[in-house]
C-alpha positions as a Markdown table, in Angstrom:
| # | Residue | x | y | z |
|---|---|---|---|---|
| 1 | Met | 19.0 | -71.5 | -33.4 |
| 2 | Ile | 15.9 | -72.1 | -31.1 |
| 3 | Lys | 15.2 | -68.4 | -30.8 |
| 4 | Arg | 15.5 | -67.9 | -34.6 |
| 5 | Ser | 13.2 | -70.9 | -35.2 |
| 6 | Leu | 10.6 | -69.5 | -32.9 |
| 7 | Leu | 10.8 | -66.1 | -34.5 |
| 8 | Thr | 10.5 | -67.6 | -37.9 |
| 9 | Ala | 7.5 | -69.6 | -36.8 |
| 10 | Gly | 5.9 | -66.5 | -35.3 |
| 11 | Leu | 6.5 | -64.5 | -38.5 |
| 12 | Ile | 5.1 | -67.2 | -40.7 |
| 13 | Ala | 2.1 | -67.5 | -38.4 |
| 14 | Ala | 1.6 | -63.7 | -38.6 |
| 15 | Ser | 1.7 | -63.9 | -42.3 |
| 16 | Ile | -1.5 | -66.0 | -42.3 |
| 17 | Ser | -3.5 | -63.9 | -39.9 |
| 18 | Asn | -4.6 | -60.3 | -39.5 |
| 19 | Val | -4.8 | -60.0 | -35.7 |
| 20 | His | -4.7 | -57.6 | -32.8 |
| 21 | Ser | -2.9 | -57.1 | -29.5 |
| 22 | Leu | -2.9 | -59.9 | -26.9 |
| 23 | Pro | -4.4 | -59.4 | -23.5 |
| 24 | Tyr | -2.0 | -59.3 | -20.5 |
| 25 | Gly | -0.2 | -62.5 | -19.9 |
| 26 | Phe | -0.6 | -66.0 | -21.3 |
| 27 | Phe | 0.9 | -68.1 | -18.5 |
| 28 | Asp | -0.8 | -71.5 | -18.1 |
| 29 | Ala | -3.8 | -73.5 | -19.3 |
| 30 | Arg | -5.9 | -73.0 | -16.2 |
| 31 | Ser | -5.6 | -69.2 | -16.3 |
| 32 | Val | -6.3 | -69.0 | -20.0 |
| 33 | Ala | -9.3 | -71.3 | -19.7 |
| 34 | Met | -10.7 | -68.9 | -17.0 |
| 35 | Gly | -10.4 | -65.9 | -19.2 |
| 36 | Asn | -6.8 | -65.1 | -18.3 |
| 37 | Val | -7.4 | -64.5 | -14.6 |
| 38 | Ser | -4.4 | -65.2 | -12.3 |
| 39 | Met | -4.0 | -62.4 | -9.8 |
| 40 | Ala | -6.0 | -64.1 | -7.0 |
| 41 | Thr | -6.4 | -67.6 | -8.4 |
| 42 | Gly | -3.0 | -68.8 | -9.5 |
| 43 | Gly | -1.6 | -72.1 | -8.3 |
| 44 | Val | 1.9 | -72.1 | -7.0 |
| 45 | Thr | 3.5 | -72.7 | -10.5 |
| 46 | Thr | 1.2 | -70.1 | -12.1 |
| 47 | Ala | 2.1 | -67.6 | -9.4 |
| 48 | Ala | 5.8 | -68.0 | -10.3 |
| 49 | Leu | 5.0 | -66.8 | -13.8 |
| 50 | Ser | 2.3 | -64.2 | -13.1 |
| 51 | Asn | 1.9 | -62.9 | -9.6 |
| 52 | Pro | 4.6 | -63.8 | -7.1 |
| 53 | Gly | 2.3 | -62.6 | -4.3 |
| 54 | Met | 0.4 | -65.9 | -4.7 |
| 55 | Leu | 3.5 | -68.1 | -4.1 |
| 56 | Ser | 2.7 | -68.6 | -0.4 |
| 57 | Val | -1.0 | -69.0 | -0.8 |
| 58 | Asn | -0.6 | -72.8 | -0.8 |
| 59 | Glu | -2.2 | -75.4 | 1.4 |
| 60 | Asn | 0.5 | -77.9 | 0.8 |
| 61 | Lys | 3.6 | -76.5 | 2.6 |
| 62 | Asp | 6.9 | -78.4 | 2.5 |
| 63 | Ser | 6.0 | -79.5 | -1.1 |
| 64 | Phe | 7.3 | -79.2 | -4.6 |
| 65 | Ala | 5.6 | -78.3 | -7.9 |
| 66 | Leu | 6.8 | -78.7 | -11.4 |
| 67 | Leu | 5.3 | -77.2 | -14.5 |
| 68 | Leu | 6.7 | -79.1 | -17.4 |
| 69 | Pro | 7.4 | -77.4 | -20.7 |
| 70 | Ala | 4.0 | -75.9 | -21.7 |
| 71 | Leu | 3.1 | -74.4 | -25.0 |
| 72 | Gly | 0.5 | -71.7 | -25.9 |
| 73 | Val | -0.4 | -70.1 | -29.2 |
| 74 | Gln | -2.8 | -67.2 | -29.6 |
| 75 | Ala | -4.0 | -65.2 | -32.6 |
| 76 | Ile | -6.9 | -62.8 | -32.8 |
| 77 | Asp | -7.9 | -62.8 | -36.5 |
| 78 | Asp | -10.3 | -60.2 | -38.0 |
| 79 | Gly | -9.1 | -60.2 | -41.6 |
| 80 | Asn | -8.0 | -62.2 | -44.6 |
| 81 | Ile | -4.5 | -60.8 | -45.4 |
| 82 | Val | -2.9 | -63.8 | -47.2 |
| 83 | Asp | -5.7 | -64.4 | -49.6 |
| 84 | Leu | -6.0 | -60.7 | -50.4 |
| 85 | Val | -2.2 | -60.3 | -50.9 |
| 86 | Asp | -2.2 | -63.4 | -53.1 |
| 87 | Glu | -5.1 | -62.0 | -55.2 |
| 88 | Phe | -3.3 | -58.7 | -55.5 |
| 89 | Gln | -0.1 | -60.4 | -56.8 |
| 90 | Ala | -2.1 | -62.6 | -59.2 |
| 91 | Ile | -3.8 | -59.7 | -61.0 |
| 92 | Glu | -0.8 | -57.4 | -60.9 |
| 93 | Gly | 0.1 | -56.1 | -64.4 |
| 94 | Asp | -3.5 | -56.4 | -65.6 |
| 95 | Ile | -4.6 | -52.8 | -66.3 |
| 96 | Ala | -8.3 | -53.8 | -66.1 |
| 97 | Ser | -7.7 | -55.2 | -62.6 |
| 98 | Ile | -6.5 | -51.9 | -61.1 |
| 99 | Pro | -9.9 | -51.1 | -59.6 |
| 100 | Arg | -9.8 | -54.5 | -57.8 |
| 101 | Gln | -6.3 | -53.8 | -56.6 |
| 102 | Ile | -7.4 | -50.5 | -55.2 |
| 103 | Glu | -10.3 | -52.3 | -53.3 |
| 104 | Ile | -7.8 | -54.7 | -51.9 |
| 105 | Leu | -5.5 | -52.0 | -50.6 |
| 106 | Glu | -8.4 | -50.2 | -49.1 |
| 107 | Gln | -9.4 | -53.3 | -47.3 |
| 108 | Leu | -5.9 | -53.9 | -46.0 |
| 109 | Asp | -5.3 | -50.2 | -45.0 |
| 110 | Gly | -5.1 | -50.3 | -41.2 |
| 111 | Ala | -4.8 | -54.0 | -41.0 |
| 112 | Asn | -2.5 | -55.2 | -38.2 |
| 113 | Ile | -1.0 | -58.5 | -37.1 |
| 114 | Ile | -0.2 | -60.0 | -33.7 |
| 115 | Val | 0.5 | -63.7 | -33.1 |
| 116 | Ala | 2.1 | -65.2 | -30.0 |
| 117 | Val | 3.9 | -68.5 | -29.4 |
| 118 | Ile | 4.7 | -69.0 | -25.7 |
| 119 | Pro | 6.6 | -72.0 | -24.2 |
| 120 | Asn | 7.4 | -71.9 | -20.4 |
| 121 | Met | 8.3 | -74.1 | -17.5 |
| 122 | Ala | 8.6 | -73.6 | -13.7 |
| 123 | Phe | 9.8 | -75.4 | -10.5 |
| 124 | Val | 8.7 | -74.2 | -7.1 |
| 125 | Ser | 9.6 | -75.3 | -3.6 |
| 126 | Ser | 7.1 | -74.4 | -0.9 |
| 127 | Gly | 8.4 | -74.3 | 2.7 |
| 128 | Lys | 6.7 | -73.5 | 6.0 |
| 129 | Asp | 7.8 | -69.9 | 6.0 |
| 130 | Phe | 9.3 | -69.3 | 2.5 |
| 131 | Thr | 8.7 | -70.3 | -1.1 |
| 132 | Trp | 11.2 | -70.1 | -3.9 |
| 133 | Gly | 11.4 | -71.2 | -7.5 |
| 134 | Ile | 13.0 | -71.0 | -10.9 |
| 135 | Thr | 11.1 | -70.2 | -14.1 |
| 136 | Ala | 12.1 | -70.3 | -17.8 |
| 137 | Arg | 9.8 | -68.6 | -20.4 |
| 138 | Ser | 9.8 | -67.3 | -23.9 |
| 139 | Asp | 7.4 | -64.9 | -25.6 |
| 140 | Val | 7.6 | -64.8 | -29.3 |
| 141 | Val | 5.3 | -62.0 | -30.4 |
| 142 | Val | 4.9 | -60.9 | -34.0 |
| 143 | Ser | 3.3 | -57.6 | -35.2 |
| 144 | Gly | 2.9 | -56.6 | -38.8 |
| 145 | Gly | 0.9 | -54.6 | -41.3 |
| 146 | Leu | 1.0 | -52.6 | -44.5 |
| 147 | Thr | 2.8 | -49.3 | -44.8 |
| 148 | Asp | 3.4 | -46.8 | -47.7 |
| 149 | Ile | 0.1 | -47.6 | -49.3 |
| 150 | Ile | -0.3 | -45.9 | -52.6 |
| 151 | Ile | -3.8 | -45.6 | -54.1 |
| 152 | Pro | -4.1 | -43.8 | -57.4 |
| 153 | Asp | -6.6 | -41.0 | -57.9 |
| 154 | Leu | -7.2 | -38.2 | -60.4 |
| 155 | Thr | -4.2 | -36.2 | -59.0 |
| 156 | Asn | -2.0 | -39.2 | -58.4 |
| 157 | Leu | -1.7 | -41.3 | -61.5 |
| 158 | Val | 0.5 | -44.2 | -60.3 |
| 159 | Leu | 0.0 | -47.9 | -59.9 |
| 160 | Pro | -1.5 | -49.3 | -56.7 |
| 161 | Asp | 1.3 | -50.4 | -54.3 |
| 162 | Ala | 2.2 | -51.0 | -50.6 |
| 163 | Thr | 4.9 | -52.4 | -48.4 |
| 164 | Val | 4.4 | -55.5 | -46.1 |
| 165 | Glu | 6.2 | -55.1 | -42.8 |
| 166 | Ala | 6.5 | -57.4 | -39.8 |
| 167 | Leu | 8.4 | -57.2 | -36.6 |
| 168 | Gly | 9.1 | -60.4 | -34.6 |
| 169 | Val | 10.3 | -60.2 | -31.1 |
| 170 | Ala | 11.6 | -63.1 | -29.0 |
| 171 | Ile | 11.7 | -62.3 | -25.2 |
| 172 | Thr | 13.5 | -65.1 | -23.3 |
| 173 | Glu | 13.8 | -64.9 | -19.6 |
| 174 | Ile | 14.9 | -66.7 | -16.5 |
| 175 | Gly | 13.1 | -65.8 | -13.2 |
| 176 | Val | 13.7 | -66.6 | -9.5 |
| 177 | Pro | 10.4 | -66.1 | -7.7 |
| 178 | Leu | 10.5 | -65.6 | -3.9 |
| 179 | Gly | 7.6 | -65.3 | -1.5 |
| 180 | Thr | 6.5 | -65.4 | 2.1 |
| 181 | Asp | 3.3 | -64.6 | 4.1 |
| 182 | Phe | 2.3 | -62.8 | 7.3 |
| 183 | Ser | -0.7 | -62.5 | 9.5 |
| 184 | Val | -2.2 | -59.0 | 9.5 |
| 185 | Ala | -5.3 | -58.3 | 11.6 |
| 186 | Gly | -6.2 | -62.0 | 11.3 |
| 187 | Met | -5.8 | -62.0 | 7.6 |
| 188 | Gln | -3.1 | -63.8 | 5.5 |
| 189 | Leu | -1.0 | -61.3 | 3.6 |
| 190 | Ser | 1.3 | -62.9 | 1.0 |
| 191 | Val | 4.1 | -61.0 | -0.7 |
| 192 | Gly | 6.6 | -61.9 | -3.4 |
| 193 | Ile | 9.1 | -60.7 | -5.9 |
| 194 | Thr | 10.5 | -62.2 | -9.1 |
| 195 | Pro | 13.9 | -60.9 | -10.3 |
| 196 | Arg | 14.1 | -61.7 | -14.0 |
| 197 | Phe | 17.0 | -61.8 | -16.5 |
| 198 | Val | 15.7 | -61.0 | -19.9 |
| 199 | Gln | 17.2 | -61.5 | -23.4 |
| 200 | Val | 15.6 | -59.8 | -26.4 |
| 201 | Asp | 16.0 | -60.8 | -30.1 |
| 202 | Ser | 14.2 | -59.6 | -33.2 |
| 203 | Ile | 13.5 | -60.2 | -36.9 |
| 204 | Glu | 12.3 | -57.5 | -39.2 |
| 205 | Tyr | 10.6 | -58.2 | -42.6 |
| 206 | Asn | 10.1 | -55.5 | -45.2 |
| 207 | Glu | 9.0 | -56.2 | -48.7 |
| 208 | Pro | 6.8 | -54.7 | -51.5 |
| 209 | Ile | 3.3 | -56.2 | -51.6 |
| 210 | Ser | 4.0 | -57.4 | -55.2 |
| 211 | Thr | 6.9 | -59.7 | -54.1 |
| 212 | Ala | 6.1 | -60.4 | -50.4 |
| 213 | Asp | 6.6 | -64.1 | -49.7 |
| 214 | Ile | 6.7 | -65.9 | -46.4 |
| 215 | Glu | 9.3 | -68.3 | -47.7 |
| 216 | Asp | 11.8 | -65.4 | -47.6 |
| 217 | Ile | 11.5 | -65.3 | -43.8 |
| 218 | Lys | 13.5 | -68.4 | -43.5 |
| 219 | Asn | 16.6 | -66.6 | -44.7 |
| 220 | Leu | 16.3 | -63.7 | -42.3 |
| 221 | Asp | 18.9 | -63.4 | -39.5 |
| 222 | Ala | 17.8 | -62.6 | -35.9 |
| 223 | Glu | 19.1 | -59.4 | -34.4 |
| 224 | Asp | 20.5 | -59.6 | -30.8 |
| 225 | Leu | 19.0 | -56.5 | -29.0 |
| 226 | Gly | 20.8 | -57.3 | -25.7 |
| 227 | Arg | 19.7 | -58.2 | -22.2 |
| 228 | Phe | 18.6 | -56.5 | -19.1 |
| 229 | Thr | 17.5 | -57.3 | -15.5 |
| 230 | Thr | 14.2 | -56.3 | -14.0 |
| 231 | Phe | 11.8 | -57.6 | -11.4 |
| 232 | Asp | 8.1 | -58.0 | -10.6 |
| 233 | Ala | 6.4 | -57.6 | -7.2 |
| 234 | Gly | 3.0 | -58.9 | -6.1 |
| 235 | Val | 0.7 | -59.2 | -3.1 |
| 236 | Ala | -2.3 | -61.3 | -2.2 |
| 237 | Leu | -4.6 | -60.7 | 0.7 |
| 238 | Asn | -7.0 | -63.3 | 2.1 |
| 239 | Ile | -9.8 | -61.1 | 3.5 |
| 240 | Phe | -11.9 | -64.1 | 4.3 |
| 241 | Asp | -11.3 | -67.9 | 4.0 |
| 242 | Thr | -13.2 | -67.7 | 0.7 |
| 243 | Phe | -12.3 | -64.3 | -0.7 |
| 244 | Arg | -8.9 | -63.0 | -1.9 |
| 245 | Ile | -7.6 | -60.0 | -3.7 |
| 246 | Gly | -4.3 | -59.8 | -5.6 |
| 247 | Met | -2.1 | -57.3 | -7.4 |
| 248 | Val | 1.1 | -57.3 | -9.4 |
| 249 | Ala | 3.5 | -54.7 | -10.7 |
| 250 | Lys | 5.6 | -56.1 | -13.6 |
| 251 | Asn | 8.8 | -54.6 | -15.0 |
| 252 | Leu | 9.5 | -52.3 | -12.1 |
| 253 | Ile | 12.8 | -51.5 | -13.7 |
| 254 | Glu | 11.8 | -50.3 | -17.2 |
| 255 | Asn | 13.8 | -50.7 | -20.3 |
| 256 | Thr | 13.6 | -50.0 | -24.1 |
| 257 | Lys | 15.2 | -51.9 | -26.9 |
| 258 | Thr | 15.6 | -50.4 | -30.4 |
| 259 | Thr | 16.1 | -52.5 | -33.6 |
| 260 | Ser | 18.5 | -51.6 | -36.4 |
| 261 | Leu | 15.5 | -50.2 | -38.4 |
| 262 | Gly | 14.4 | -47.9 | -35.5 |
| 263 | Asn | 11.5 | -49.9 | -34.0 |
| 264 | Lys | 11.3 | -49.5 | -30.3 |
| 265 | Ile | 10.3 | -52.3 | -27.9 |
| 266 | Asp | 9.2 | -50.9 | -24.5 |
| 267 | Phe | 9.2 | -52.9 | -21.3 |
| 268 | Asp | 7.2 | -50.5 | -19.2 |
| 269 | Thr | 5.8 | -51.0 | -15.7 |
| 270 | His | 2.4 | -52.7 | -15.8 |
| 271 | Leu | -0.1 | -52.9 | -13.0 |
| 272 | Arg | -2.9 | -55.5 | -12.7 |
| 273 | Val | -5.4 | -56.4 | -10.0 |
| 274 | Gly | -7.8 | -59.2 | -9.3 |
| 275 | Ala | -10.2 | -60.8 | -6.9 |
| 276 | Ala | -11.5 | -64.3 | -6.4 |
| 277 | Phe | -14.2 | -66.1 | -4.5 |
| 278 | Asp | -13.3 | -69.7 | -3.7 |
| 279 | Ala | -16.0 | -72.0 | -2.3 |
| 280 | Gly | -13.9 | -75.2 | -2.8 |
| 281 | Phe | -16.1 | -76.8 | -5.5 |
| 282 | Met | -16.4 | -73.5 | -7.4 |
| 283 | Thr | -14.1 | -70.5 | -7.9 |
| 284 | Ile | -15.2 | -67.2 | -9.5 |
| 285 | Ala | -12.6 | -64.6 | -10.3 |
| 286 | Ala | -12.0 | -61.3 | -12.2 |
| 287 | Asp | -8.8 | -59.5 | -13.2 |
| 288 | Met | -8.3 | -56.0 | -14.7 |
| 289 | Asp | -5.3 | -54.1 | -16.0 |
| 290 | Leu | -4.8 | -50.7 | -14.4 |
| 291 | Thr | -2.3 | -49.6 | -17.0 |
| 292 | Glu | -2.6 | -49.7 | -20.8 |
| 293 | Arg | 0.0 | -51.7 | -22.7 |
| 294 | Glu | 1.4 | -50.0 | -25.8 |
| 295 | Pro | 1.4 | -51.9 | -29.1 |
| 296 | Ile | 4.6 | -53.4 | -30.4 |
| 297 | Ala | 4.2 | -52.0 | -33.9 |
| 298 | Phe | 0.9 | -52.1 | -35.8 |
| 299 | Glu | -1.6 | -53.7 | -33.4 |
| 300 | Asn | -4.0 | -52.1 | -30.9 |
| 301 | Pro | -3.0 | -51.1 | -27.4 |
| 302 | Ser | -4.3 | -53.5 | -24.7 |
| 303 | Lys | -6.1 | -53.1 | -21.4 |
| 304 | Ser | -7.8 | -56.3 | -20.4 |
| 305 | Leu | -10.8 | -57.1 | -18.3 |
| 306 | Ala | -11.1 | -60.8 | -17.6 |
| 307 | Val | -13.6 | -62.9 | -15.7 |
| 308 | Gly | -13.7 | -66.7 | -15.2 |
| 309 | Ala | -15.0 | -69.6 | -13.2 |
| 310 | Glu | -13.8 | -73.1 | -12.3 |
| 311 | Phe | -16.0 | -76.0 | -11.2 |
| 312 | Asp | -14.1 | -78.8 | -9.4 |
| 313 | Ala | -15.3 | -82.5 | -9.2 |
| 314 | Phe | -13.6 | -84.3 | -6.3 |
| 315 | Ser | -10.2 | -82.7 | -7.2 |
| 316 | Ile | -10.0 | -85.1 | -10.1 |
| 317 | Met | -11.5 | -83.0 | -12.9 |
| 318 | Gln | -12.1 | -79.3 | -13.4 |
| 319 | Leu | -14.3 | -77.5 | -15.9 |
| 320 | Arg | -13.3 | -73.9 | -16.6 |
| 321 | Leu | -15.0 | -71.0 | -18.4 |
| 322 | Gly | -13.9 | -67.5 | -19.1 |
| 323 | Tyr | -14.4 | -64.2 | -20.9 |
| 324 | Gln | -12.1 | -61.3 | -21.7 |
| 325 | Ser | -12.4 | -57.9 | -23.4 |
| 326 | Asn | -9.9 | -55.3 | -24.4 |
| 327 | Leu | -10.9 | -51.9 | -22.9 |
| 328 | Ala | -8.0 | -49.9 | -24.3 |
| 329 | Ser | -9.1 | -46.6 | -25.9 |
| 330 | Gly | -9.8 | -47.1 | -29.6 |
| 331 | Ala | -9.2 | -50.9 | -29.5 |
| 332 | Thr | -11.3 | -53.0 | -31.9 |
| 333 | Asp | -10.3 | -56.4 | -30.7 |
| 334 | Pro | -13.2 | -58.9 | -30.5 |
| 335 | Asp | -14.3 | -60.2 | -27.1 |
| 336 | Leu | -13.0 | -63.7 | -26.4 |
| 337 | Leu | -14.6 | -66.7 | -24.8 |
| 338 | Ser | -12.6 | -69.6 | -23.3 |
| 339 | Val | -13.1 | -73.1 | -22.1 |
| 340 | Gly | -10.8 | -75.7 | -20.6 |
| 341 | Leu | -10.5 | -79.0 | -18.7 |
| 342 | Gly | -8.1 | -80.1 | -16.0 |
| 343 | Phe | -7.4 | -83.6 | -14.9 |
| 344 | Trp | -5.5 | -85.3 | -12.1 |
| 345 | Leu | -4.1 | -88.5 | -13.4 |
| 346 | Gly | -1.2 | -88.9 | -11.0 |
| 347 | Phe | 0.0 | -85.8 | -12.7 |
| 348 | Asn | -1.8 | -82.6 | -13.9 |
| 349 | Leu | -3.1 | -82.4 | -17.5 |
| 350 | Asp | -4.6 | -79.1 | -18.5 |
| 351 | Val | -5.9 | -77.9 | -21.8 |
| 352 | Ala | -7.6 | -74.6 | -22.8 |
| 353 | Leu | -9.2 | -73.2 | -25.9 |
| 354 | Val | -10.0 | -69.5 | -26.7 |
| 355 | Ala | -12.3 | -68.3 | -29.5 |
| 356 | Gly | -13.9 | -65.0 | -30.7 |
| 357 | Glu | -15.5 | -63.5 | -33.7 |
| 358 | Asp | -13.7 | -63.4 | -37.1 |
| 359 | Ser | -11.8 | -66.6 | -36.6 |
| 360 | Ser | -10.0 | -65.5 | -33.4 |
| 361 | Phe | -8.4 | -68.4 | -31.6 |
| 362 | Gly | -6.0 | -69.6 | -29.0 |
| 363 | Ala | -4.9 | -72.8 | -27.4 |
| 364 | Phe | -2.7 | -73.9 | -24.4 |
| 365 | Phe | -1.6 | -77.4 | -23.3 |
| 366 | Gln | 0.5 | -78.3 | -20.3 |
| 367 | Thr | 1.4 | -81.0 | -17.8 |
| 368 | Gly | 2.9 | -80.8 | -14.4 |
| 369 | Phe | 3.4 | -82.6 | -11.0 |
| 370 | His | 3.2 | -81.7 | -7.4 |
| 371 | Phe | 4.8 | -83.8 | -4.7 |
């Protein structure tokens, strides 16, 4: 029921936005506020979700950290699908309005949709020589667009028409991150792995543009696509006290799931690197994907470049800024700017906002403890 509700929410969200592929990851408010960097900057709970190589990069050994259920939502909007579809339906049947219907279909041709709703939580125990944890995470990703577009011309005297399609995927996983560190030539080398158990469900929506209605989504049944096991591996190297590099390989055991309508959902191996300069009161970092992520259905491929900064005031409040861009070949996603605040109030409170051109937006909120 929860997975179906999340899928329905995602499909409804997708029905009100024309958006593109999300950059790599969307793990916690701190990372998002800093442009989605995490390879060399992640805290212990962030590392459990993004780069297990960062698990042992922790000044507070023999401690525990808890990331309470956190929620993120992201959409990158460059269109106006709902209003245009509503207008198409309102003027359908009026012969005099056929030129306007043609204009609408031409505007929607190539439009694509991607929206993500991401709840997660993590518990991590840091020991002197070994760090372990448990993570729970869901990614509800929706991709959609128009297919079978029919535009009349002198050789094709038919009425304007198209099909609205959407694919919603719920990826629910449990992870067990494990990490340790070594001294190599006077430098700290931290390594980690995260075995993950993954369950995949989907919802598919297919309806002519003349009758498409988001209310119909509530009656759709989720399809169980099965489960699989994979793992991530990561490293982090402290070259100096203030400079660190990190790298992760995700989905080292690849898998593909296929829906009943033939849509393929690929879980390919993905590589990402990052570096960070940490002066205590200020941290500057950059991450970059080494591999391109394929689209789920209609959206652009993704290959993210992210940069970010954090300014710390007495370990009580942090101001964070970030920037990210999609470098994938042919991608037209807008660049994104992000900002966020972190507070220590006896517990951690973190918020982040993301914005770009054409009403692109994102938000993340979370709380947590360390003890």
